[in-house]
C-alpha positions in Angstrom: 191.4 -27.3 87.8 188.0 -27.5 86.1 187.7 -25.1 83.2 184.5 -24.8 81.2 183.7 -27.6 78.8 183.9 -26.7 75.2 180.5 -25.5 73.8 179.3 -26.7 70.5 177.3 -24.0 68.7 174.5 -25.0 66.4 175.7 -25.4 62.8 173.1 -22.8 61.5 174.4 -20.1 63.8 178.0 -20.8 62.8 177.0 -20.6 59.1 175.5 -17.2 59.7 178.7 -16.0 61.1 180.7 -17.3 58.2 178.3 -15.5 55.8 179.0 -12.2 57.5 175.6 -12.1 59.2 175.1 -11.0 62.8 175.3 -13.9 65.2 173.2 -13.7 68.3 176.1 -13.4 70.7 177.6 -10.5 68.7 174.5 -8.3 69.0 174.5 -5.2 71.3 172.8 -5.7 74.6 172.3 -8.5 77.1 171.6 -11.1 74.5 175.2 -10.6 73.2 176.6 -11.4 76.6 176.8 -15.1 76.2 173.4 -16.5 75.4 174.2 -18.4 72.1 172.2 -21.4 73.2 169.2 -19.8 74.8 167.7 -16.8 76.4 166.2 -13.6 75.0 166.6 -9.9 75.8 164.4 -9.1 78.8 161.8 -6.4 78.6 162.8 -3.1 80.1 166.5 -3.5 80.1 168.9 -1.0 78.4 171.6 -3.5 77.5 175.2 -3.4 78.4 175.9 -0.2 76.4 173.3 2.3 77.6 169.9 3.3 76.4 171.0 4.3 73.0 172.3 0.9 72.1 175.8 2.2 71.4 178.6 2.8 73.9 179.7 6.3 74.9 183.2 5.0 75.9 186.3 4.8 73.7 187.3 1.3 72.5 190.1 0.1 74.7 193.6 -0.7 73.3 195.5 -3.8 74.2 197.5 -3.3 77.4 195.7 -0.1 78.4 194.0 0.0 81.7 190.2 0.2 81.5 188.4 3.2 83.2 186.5 0.8 85.5 188.2 0.0 88.8 187.8 -3.7 88.6 188.7 -5.8 91.7 188.8 -9.6 91.9 185.2 -10.9 92.3 185.8 -12.6 95.6 185.9 -11.7 99.3 188.7 -9.5 100.6 191.9 -11.4 101.1 190.8 -14.7 99.4 193.3 -16.1 97.0 192.1 -17.4 93.6 193.7 -18.5 90.4 192.2 -17.8 87.0 193.0 -19.9 84.0 192.1 -20.1 80.3 193.1 -21.9 77.2 193.2 -21.5 73.4 189.7 -23.0 72.9 188.1 -21.3 75.8 184.6 -20.0 74.8 183.6 -17.4 74.0 187.3 -16.3 73.9 190.6 -17.1 75.5 190.3 -13.8 77.4 187.6 -15.4 79.6 188.8 -16.7 82.9 187.9 -19.7 85.0 188.6 -19.0 88.7 189.2 -21.9 91.1 190.6 -22.6 94.6 190.4 -25.5 97.0 186.9 -26.0 98.4 185.5 -23.3 96.1 181.9 -24.7 95.7 179.5 -22.3 97.3 182.0 -19.5 97.9 180.6 -16.0 97.6 180.9 -14.2 94.2 181.1 -10.4 94.5 180.7 -7.6 92.0 184.0 -6.6 90.5 182.8 -3.0 90.2 179.7 -0.9 90.8 176.9 -1.0 88.2 173.5 -2.2 87.2 172.4 -5.8 87.0 171.1 -5.9 83.4 170.8 -9.7 83.0 170.0 -12.6 85.2 169.4 -15.9 83.5 169.4 -19.7 84.1 170.2 -21.8 81.1 170.0 -25.0 83.0 172.6 -27.6 82.1 173.8 -25.7 79.0 176.2 -22.9 78.3 176.6 -20.5 81.2 174.0 -22.1 83.4 173.0 -19.5 86.1 174.7 -16.2 85.3 174.7 -12.5 85.9 175.8 -9.5 83.8 176.6 -6.1 85.3 176.7 -2.9 83.2 179.4 -0.5 84.5 178.6 2.2 82.0 180.2 3.5 78.8 180.1 0.0 77.2 181.9 -1.8 80.0 180.4 -4.9 81.6 181.3 -8.0 83.5 179.8 -11.5 83.4 179.7 -14.2 86.1 178.7 -17.7 85.1 178.1 -21.3 86.4 176.7 -19.9 89.7 175.1 -22.2 92.3 172.7 -19.5 93.3 172.0 -15.9 92.4 171.3 -13.3 95.1 170.5 -10.2 92.9 167.7 -9.2 90.6 167.6 -7.7 87.2 167.6 -3.9 87.3 169.2 -3.7 90.7 171.8 -1.1 91.4 174.8 -2.6 93.2 178.0 -1.4 94.7 181.5 -2.9 94.3 181.8 -5.9 96.6 178.1 -6.6 96.6 177.3 -10.3 96.8 176.0 -11.7 93.5 175.7 -15.3 94.4 177.7 -18.4 94.9 180.3 -20.4 93.0 178.7 -23.4 91.4 178.9 -25.9 88.5 175.7 -25.1 86.6 175.5 -25.1 82.8 178.1 -26.7 80.6 180.8 -27.0 83.4 182.8 -30.1 84.4 183.2 -28.9 88.0 182.7 -25.9 90.3 184.4 -22.7 89.3 183.5 -19.1 88.4 183.6 -18.2 84.7 184.4 -14.5 84.5 184.6 -12.0 81.7 185.4 -8.3 81.4 183.8 -6.8 78.3 183.6 -3.8 76.2 180.5 -3.5 73.9 179.9 -7.2 74.6 183.4 -8.3 73.5 185.9 -9.9 75.9 188.8 -7.8 77.0 192.1 -8.7 78.9 191.3 -8.8 82.6 192.5 -6.1 85.0 192.3 -6.1 88.8 193.3 -3.4 91.2 194.9 -1.3 88.4 197.1 -4.1 87.0 196.7 -6.5 84.1 196.1 -10.0 85.2 198.3 -12.9 84.0 196.3 -16.2 83.7 197.5 -19.0 86.0 198.8 -16.6 88.7 197.3 -16.9 92.2 196.0 -13.5 93.3 194.6 -12.3 96.6 191.4 -10.3 96.4 191.6 -6.6 97.2 187.8 -6.2 96.8 187.7 -4.5 100.3 185.5 -1.4 99.7 184.4 1.1 102.3 180.7 1.5 102.8 179.3 4.8 104.2 177.4 4.8 107.5 176.3 7.4 110.1 176.0 7.4 113.9 175.6 9.5 117.0 178.5 8.1 119.0 178.5 10.6 121.9 174.7 11.0 122.5 174.6 14.7 121.6 171.8 14.3 119.1 174.0 15.0 116.1 175.1 12.2 113.7 178.7 11.9 112.4 179.8 10.1 109.3 181.7 6.9 109.1 182.5 3.9 107.0 182.4 0.1 107.3 185.6 -1.4 106.0 185.8 -4.9 104.7 189.0 -6.7 105.8 190.5 -10.1 105.1 189.5 -11.1 108.6 186.4 -9.5 110.0 185.2 -5.9 109.4 185.6 -2.6 111.2 183.5 0.5 111.6 185.4 3.7 111.4 183.8 7.0 112.6 185.0 10.5 112.0 185.6 12.4 115.3 186.5 16.0 116.0 190.2 15.4 117.0 190.9 13.8 113.6 191.6 10.3 114.9 188.9 7.9 113.7 187.0 5.8 116.3 187.4 2.2 115.2 185.0 -0.5 116.3 185.7 -4.0 115.1 182.6 -6.0 114.4 181.2 -8.4 111.8 182.7 -10.1 108.9 184.2 -8.8 105.7 181.1 -9.6 103.6 178.5 -8.6 106.1 176.3 -5.6 105.3 176.7 -2.8 108.0 173.8 -1.3 109.9 173.8 1.2 112.8 171.2 2.1 115.4 170.4 2.7 119.1 169.5 -0.9 119.9 169.1 -0.4 123.7 167.6 3.1 123.8 170.5 4.8 125.7 170.9 7.6 123.2 174.1 6.3 121.7 174.2 4.7 118.2 175.6 1.1 118.2 176.9 -1.0 115.4 175.6 -4.1 113.7 175.6 -6.1 110.5 173.3 -8.3 108.4 174.7 -11.6 107.2 173.0 -12.3 103.9 173.9 -16.0 103.8 172.0 -16.7 107.0 169.6 -13.7 106.8 170.6 -12.7 110.3 171.1 -9.3 111.9 173.8 -9.3 114.5 173.4 -6.2 116.7 176.1 -5.2 119.2 174.8 -3.4 122.3 176.6 -0.8 124.3 177.4 -3.5 126.9 179.2 -5.6 124.3 176.4 -8.3 124.0 175.1 -9.3 120.6 171.5 -9.8 119.7 170.6 -12.0 116.7 167.4 -11.4 114.6 166.5 -13.4 111.5 164.5 -11.5 108.9 164.0 -11.4 105.1 165.6 -13.2 102.2 169.2 -13.3 101.1 168.7 -10.8 98.3 167.0 -8.3 100.6 168.8 -5.1 101.7 168.9 -4.3 105.5 167.4 -1.1 106.9 167.1 0.2 110.5 164.9 2.7 112.3 162.6 3.3 115.3 159.4 2.2 113.6 157.2 2.4 116.7 158.7 5.5 118.4 159.8 3.7 121.6 163.3 5.1 121.5 164.9 1.9 120.4 166.1 1.2 116.8 164.5 -1.8 115.1 165.4 -3.7 112.0 163.8 -4.2 108.6 164.6 -5.3 105.0 163.9 -3.9 101.6 163.2 -6.3 98.7 164.5 -4.8 95.4 162.4 -7.1 93.2 159.1 -5.7 94.6 160.1 -2.4 96.1 158.8 -3.5 99.5 160.0 -2.6 103.0 159.3 -5.1 105.7 159.7 -3.3 109.1 160.0 -5.4 112.3 159.1 -3.6 115.5 160.3 -4.3 119.0 157.4 -6.8 119.6 158.3 -8.8 116.5 155.4 -7.5 114.4 156.2 -6.9 110.7 154.7 -4.1 108.6 155.0 -4.0 104.8 155.4 -0.6 103.0 155.6 -0.3 99.3 157.9 2.4 97.9 160.3 2.7 94.9 161.3 0.1 92.4 164.0 -2.4 91.5 166.7 0.1 90.7 166.3 2.2 93.9 168.4 2.1 97.1 166.5 2.1 100.4 167.1 4.8 103.0 165.4 5.6 106.3 165.0 8.6 108.6 162.7 10.7 110.8 161.9 13.2 108.0 159.4 15.2 110.1 160.9 15.0 113.6 158.0 13.2 115.2 160.2 10.5 116.8 159.2 7.8 114.4 161.4 6.6 111.6 160.0 6.7 108.0 161.3 5.2 104.8 162.6 6.5 101.5 164.5 5.5 98.4 167.4 7.0 96.4 167.1 6.7 92.6 170.7 6.7 91.2 169.4 7.2 87.6 168.1 10.6 88.6 170.1 11.3 91.8 166.8 11.9 93.6 165.6 10.9 97.0 161.9 10.0 97.4 160.9 10.4 101.1 157.7 9.0 102.6 156.2 10.3 105.8 153.4 8.4 107.5 151.1 10.2 110.0 149.1 9.0 113.0 145.8 9.5 111.1 147.0 7.1 108.4 147.7 9.7 105.8 151.0 9.7 103.8 153.0 12.4 102.1 155.8 12.0 99.6 158.7 14.5 98.9 161.3 14.3 96.2 164.7 15.8 96.9 167.3 16.0 94.1 170.8 15.5 95.6 174.1 13.9 94.8 175.1 12.2 91.6 174.3 8.9 89.9 177.6 7.3 91.1 177.1 8.4 94.8 176.0 6.2 97.6 173.2 7.6 99.7 173.6 8.2 103.5 171.2 9.8 106.0 171.6 11.3 109.4 170.7 14.3 111.7 173.7 16.4 110.7 172.7 19.5 112.7 171.0 18.0 115.7 167.6 19.5 115.1 165.7 16.2 115.5 165.1 15.9 111.7 167.0 13.4 109.6 168.8 14.9 106.7 170.0 13.3 103.4 173.5 13.0 102.1 175.7 11.3 99.6 179.2 9.7 99.6 181.4 9.8 96.5 183.4 6.5 96.3 185.9 8.0 93.9 187.0 10.7 96.3 185.6 9.3 99.6 183.8 12.6 100.2 180.5 13.0 102.0 178.2 15.8 100.9 175.7 16.5 103.7 172.5 18.4 103.0 171.5 20.6 106.0 168.3 21.9 104.4 165.1 20.3 105.9 164.3 17.2 103.8 160.8 18.5 103.2 162.3 21.4 101.1 163.2 20.7 97.5 165.5 23.6 97.4 169.0 22.9 98.8 170.4 25.9 100.6 173.2 24.5 102.8 175.6 21.7 102.2 178.8 20.7 104.1 181.4 18.3 102.9 183.6 15.8 104.8 186.3 13.7 103.3 186.4 10.4 105.1 187.1 6.8 104.2 189.3 5.2 101.5 188.8 6.3 97.9 188.3 3.6 95.3 
C-alpha cells in the first residue's frame, strides 16, 4: 500500500491557525479544498458551496447518511481498498485507494455535479487533482491523478471519467486520494448508501444508466432507452410496447453510448465512444463494427446526419471551447461554435429538412438552445425551457412527424419527460412521461 506522504505546512500558515486566523485551506470555495501549498481561486467559479459562498444544506451528523448518492469512484465491478491513518492529511477521514496494477486505471465521478476546480501542483501536495461540487455544500476531491480528462465548469454525470490514477504530487506511489466533504471539511465516506470502513475491499457499484433514444422498428418514431454499465461490458435497453425491454449487448462499462442509423436502412443501431482511445465503435444491422477515431479524450460524442444522405455520422463536442466538430460520411470535419463549458451537447433535426442540427442544454437554467442552419448559410437560434437542473437531456422524434423533439430524464426516478410540442415553439403544450431504467 502507498498512502500519501505526510505534508509539511509552512510555519507561517500553521502560526496563523494557532492564532485563530483563517488558514487558506479552511476558507470557503475551491481554495479551501486542499491547496495549502499553492493555487488560487479561479476566476468565474462559484466555489464548492454555491454562488452565495455559504451552503444551503444542513451540517451532517456523524453516522448519518449524506443526501448525495455517492458511489465508489471506479469502474463498475472493480474492487478497491481505501486506507487512512492518524496523521493522514488533511484529515484521517481522507482515503487512499489502491489495488494491484492500479496505475493508469480510470477514476470516475462518485456523483453528478459541477467540476469547480482543476489544478496541477506538480510534485507537491495533491499534484493533479479535481474537485466536484454536488450542491448544498457537498463536494468530492480526487488527487494524485496521472491525467485529467475534464475541464473546470463542466457539468458531469455520476460515473463520468475524470482522469487516471497516478502518483503526482507528494505521493510515494500510485493511488487515488479521495475526500467526501461538506463546506470544505472532510466527512466520513459513504458508498452506495452505506458507511465505508477503511481497510475493507469494496466492489464498485458505480454502474449508472445513461438515457438514449432510437427508432428500433423503422416506423419513424423514436423510443426511449438506457445504456447500462456492467462489470463486464455494457448493454443497451430499449422500451418496447409489450413491456419487455429489448436488450442489445455492446461496448464496455466505461464507454459512452451513441445511437444512429449507420447504414441508412431506417433502423437505429447502437454504438459507443471509447474515451481512452478516442474511438467510435459503431455496430451495424449486420453485426459488423466500424471504428472511427475523432476528437480528444475530454470531448463528448454526438451523432447525426450532417449531410442529409440518410446515414448517421459522428462528431464530438469540446466543453472547454463549446465547439462541435462534425465528421460527414466523406471524412470532412466542420466546426460549429455553440454554448459554453457548462452546457451538455444535443443534436436533432429541429426543422424536418433531413439534416441534423446541433444544440446544447444548460443545466443551470434547464434550457435548450437549438441551432438551425439553412442552405443559404443563415442560422436561427431557439431557446426552449424544459426539464430541471438535475435532469439529463435526451432528444428524439417522439411523434413520428419528422421533427426531432426534446426531452429529459430524471436519474432519481428514472422517468423520461418527452416534449411533443415542436422545438421551434417556446410554449410547451404536450408532454408525455415514461418510466424506464434504473433509478439512482
